[in-house]
C-alpha positions in Angstrom: -310.8 132.8 -122.3 -311.3 136.5 -122.8 -311.1 138.1 -126.3 -307.7 139.6 -126.8 -307.8 143.3 -128.0 -305.0 145.6 -129.1 -304.7 148.7 -126.9 -302.8 151.9 -127.5 -300.7 152.9 -124.5 -298.2 155.6 -123.7 -294.8 154.8 -122.2 -293.5 157.5 -119.9 -289.9 157.4 -118.6 -289.0 159.9 -115.8 -285.2 160.2 -115.5 -282.4 162.4 -114.4 -281.8 165.5 -116.6 -280.2 164.6 -119.9 -279.0 167.2 -122.4 -278.7 166.6 -126.1 -275.3 168.1 -126.9 -276.3 169.1 -130.4 -279.6 170.8 -129.7 -278.9 171.7 -126.1 -282.4 170.4 -125.3 -282.6 169.2 -121.7 -285.4 166.9 -120.5 -286.3 164.8 -117.5 -289.3 163.0 -119.1 -289.4 160.9 -122.3 -292.6 159.5 -123.8 -293.7 157.5 -126.7 -296.7 155.5 -128.0 -296.8 151.7 -127.9 -299.2 148.8 -128.2 -300.4 146.3 -125.6 -302.8 143.5 -125.7 -305.6 142.8 -123.1 -305.6 139.6 -121.1 -301.9 138.8 -121.9 -298.6 139.6 -120.1 -297.2 141.5 -123.0 -295.6 144.9 -122.2 -292.0 144.5 -123.2 -290.6 148.0 -123.1 -287.7 149.9 -121.8 -285.5 152.8 -122.5 -282.8 152.2 -125.1 -279.6 154.2 -124.7 -278.9 155.2 -128.4 -276.4 157.9 -127.4 -273.8 157.9 -124.6 -275.1 161.2 -123.2 -278.4 159.6 -122.4 -276.9 157.3 -119.7 -277.5 159.7 -116.8 -276.9 158.2 -113.3 -279.8 158.6 -110.8 -283.4 157.4 -110.4 -285.3 156.2 -113.4 -289.1 155.3 -113.5 -290.8 153.6 -116.4 -294.6 153.8 -116.5 -297.3 152.4 -118.8 -300.3 154.7 -119.2 -303.7 154.0 -120.7 -306.0 157.0 -121.2 -303.9 159.0 -118.8 -304.0 156.4 -116.0 -300.9 154.5 -114.8 -301.4 150.8 -115.4 -297.9 149.7 -114.3 -294.7 151.3 -113.2 -291.2 150.2 -112.3 -288.5 152.4 -110.7 
Protein backbone atom coordinates (compact mmCIF):
# COMPACT_ATOMS: atom_id res chain seq x y z
CA UNK A 1 0.00 0.00 0.00
CA UNK A 2 0.86 3.65 -0.11
CA UNK A 3 2.65 5.36 2.74
CA UNK A 4 0.23 7.16 5.04
CA UNK A 5 1.06 10.81 5.69
CA UNK A 6 -0.48 13.35 8.03
CA UNK A 7 -1.95 16.35 6.19
CA UNK A 8 -3.09 19.71 7.59
CA UNK A 9 -6.52 20.67 6.26
CA UNK A 10 -8.98 23.49 6.85
CA UNK A 11 -12.61 22.80 7.66
CA UNK A 12 -14.96 25.48 6.34
CA UNK A 13 -18.63 25.58 7.31
CA UNK A 14 -20.91 27.99 5.45
CA UNK A 15 -24.17 28.47 7.31
CA UNK A 16 -27.10 30.84 7.86
CA UNK A 17 -26.22 33.99 9.78
CA UNK A 18 -25.63 33.30 13.47
CA UNK A 19 -25.08 36.06 16.02
CA UNK A 20 -23.22 35.72 19.29
CA UNK A 21 -25.56 37.38 21.81
CA UNK A 22 -22.65 38.47 24.04
CA UNK A 23 -20.31 39.98 21.42
CA UNK A 24 -22.99 40.76 18.80
CA UNK A 25 -20.60 39.26 16.23
CA UNK A 26 -22.50 37.85 13.26
CA UNK A 27 -21.01 35.34 10.87
CA UNK A 28 -22.00 33.07 8.00
CA UNK A 29 -18.70 31.18 7.76
CA UNK A 30 -16.81 29.25 10.44
CA UNK A 31 -13.36 27.74 9.84
CA UNK A 32 -10.80 25.77 11.80
CA UNK A 33 -7.69 23.68 11.21
CA UNK A 34 -7.80 19.88 11.38
CA UNK A 35 -5.69 16.86 10.42
CA UNK A 36 -6.31 14.21 7.76
CA UNK A 37 -4.29 11.21 6.62
CA UNK A 38 -3.54 10.28 3.03
CA UNK A 39 -4.75 6.96 1.62
CA UNK A 40 -7.31 6.44 4.38
CA UNK A 41 -10.99 7.38 4.76
CA UNK A 42 -10.49 9.49 7.85
CA UNK A 43 -12.22 12.86 7.84
CA UNK A 44 -14.56 12.77 10.82
CA UNK A 45 -15.61 16.33 11.24
CA UNK A 46 -18.75 18.30 11.74
CA UNK A 47 -20.09 21.39 13.40
CA UNK A 48 -20.84 20.99 17.09
CA UNK A 49 -23.57 23.21 18.48
CA UNK A 50 -22.06 24.34 21.77
CA UNK A 51 -24.61 27.15 22.21
CA UNK A 52 -28.33 27.18 21.46
CA UNK A 53 -28.00 30.39 19.39
CA UNK A 54 -25.76 28.54 16.91
CA UNK A 55 -28.59 26.28 15.73
CA UNK A 56 -29.76 28.44 12.81
CA UNK A 57 -32.24 26.91 10.40
CA UNK A 58 -31.32 26.97 6.74
CA UNK A 59 -28.70 25.63 4.37
CA UNK A 60 -25.38 24.39 5.79
CA UNK A 61 -22.31 23.34 3.78
CA UNK A 62 -19.23 21.62 5.23
CA UNK A 63 -16.04 21.64 3.14
CA UNK A 64 -12.57 20.15 3.61
CA UNK A 65 -9.83 22.27 2.03
CA UNK A 66 -6.18 21.46 1.40
CA UNK A 67 -3.92 24.31 0.30
CA UNK A 68 -7.00 26.34 -0.59
CA UNK A 69 -8.60 23.64 -2.77
CA UNK A 70 -11.85 21.89 -1.85
CA UNK A 71 -11.22 18.14 -1.43
CA UNK A 72 -14.70 17.25 -0.21
CA UNK A 73 -17.98 18.94 0.58
CA UNK A 74 -21.38 18.05 1.92
CA UNK A 75 -24.37 20.32 2.04
